[in-house]
N, C-alpha and C positions, 0 to 999 in steps of 0.2 A: 366351501372347501372344494367342491367339484369344479367351480369356475377357475380357481387358482391352479388346480391340477391340469385343466385343459388349456389354460393360458399362462403357463409358468413363465414364459419369456416376458410377458407384460408385467407380471408381478416382480420379476427380477429387475426389469428396467425401472420400475417405481422405487424399489429399494435402493438401487444404485444412484438414481437422481436425487432421492431424499438424503442419502448419505453425503453426496457432493454438496448439496445445499447446506447441510449442517456444518460440514468442514469449512466451507467458505464463510459462513456466518461466524464460526469460532475464530477464524484467522483475521478477523477485523472487518469483514464485509465491505460494502461500498467500494468495490474495486473500480478503477477507471483505466481506460486505455491510454496509451501515449497521446493520441489525438485529443481525447477529452482533457487530459492533463494540460496540454498546450493551450487549449481554449480557456481553461480555468486560470492558468497563469497569466495569459494575455488579457482576458476580459475582466477578471476579478482580482488580479495581483496576488494570486495564491502564494503562500509561503511553502517552499519545498524543503523538506528535512530528509537528509540521507542518514540512515541509521547503521550503515556498514562500518567496519573497522577502518582505521586510518589508512592502511595500505590499499584497501579496496577503493576508498574514496579518492586517494591520490592517483589511482590508475585511470580515473575518469568518472565524472559525475554530471548531473544536470546543471546547466548554467545557473549561477546564483543560489545553488543549494546550500543550505546551512548543514554543517556536519555535526551531528550529535549521535555517537554510537548508542545502540540500543541499551547496552549495559549502564550507560550514564543518563539515560533519558529521565528517569524518575527524579534523580537528584538535581538535574538541570532544568526541570520543568518551569521554574520561576523565570527563566530567560524568555519563555514563550507566552507568558501571561497576557501580553497585549494583543496576542493573536487568537484569543479564545473564541471570538465571534467572527473570525475571518477564515476563508478556506485554507486548509493545510493539507498538503500532499506529502505522504511519506513513501520513501522508496528504499529498497535494499538491492541485493543481487537478483533475487527471483520473486519477491513478494511475501515471503514467509515472515522474516523478521519485521518488516514494515507492517504486516498484519497485526503482530503483537504490539507494535508501537501505537497503532491506531487504537487498540483496546485501552492502552495506558492513557492516551490523551482524552479519549471519550470519558473514562472514569474520572479524569481531572476536570471535566466540564467543558471541553472543547466541543463546539457545536457543528462544525463542518470539516470533518476529517475524512480523507480519502487515501486509499491504498493504490499505488501504481501497480496494476496487474502485470505480472511477469518481471517487475523490477527494471533495473538498468539494462538487463539483457534484452527485454522487449523494447525498451526505449532505443537501444542501438540497432536492433533488428528493424525498427521502423525508420531508420536513417535519420534520427533526431540528433541535434547537436549535443556534443559532450565537451566539458571543460576539464582541463587538467591543472587549472590554477588553484592554489591554496586559498582558503577563505579564512 
């Protein structure tokens, strides 16, 4: 106890980092950067699923992304069965909804599920290409 009182800032840092780790884990974990996502798409032909609403998707999305809003994902999961053993990248605006989508796919048996950290906002900030074509 004396150690914690004398080193309270280290204890506080440990609590904060543990909390952030737990939150990341609960949000779907396995986050990847835009550069890592690009490599996974180019090298392993990863499937990209955008879980935002229709208006958000129409405003701009990753090239060749499949649009399945988060609210529809569980009932449309059958469309994705052939991708269970292939890399799947999920994205939304900031990474929160896609984190939830990662959890849904993992529970359904998908083996290589990745969350685009920071979502489309991070993708655009990294100056990556965006499409406005409907799929």
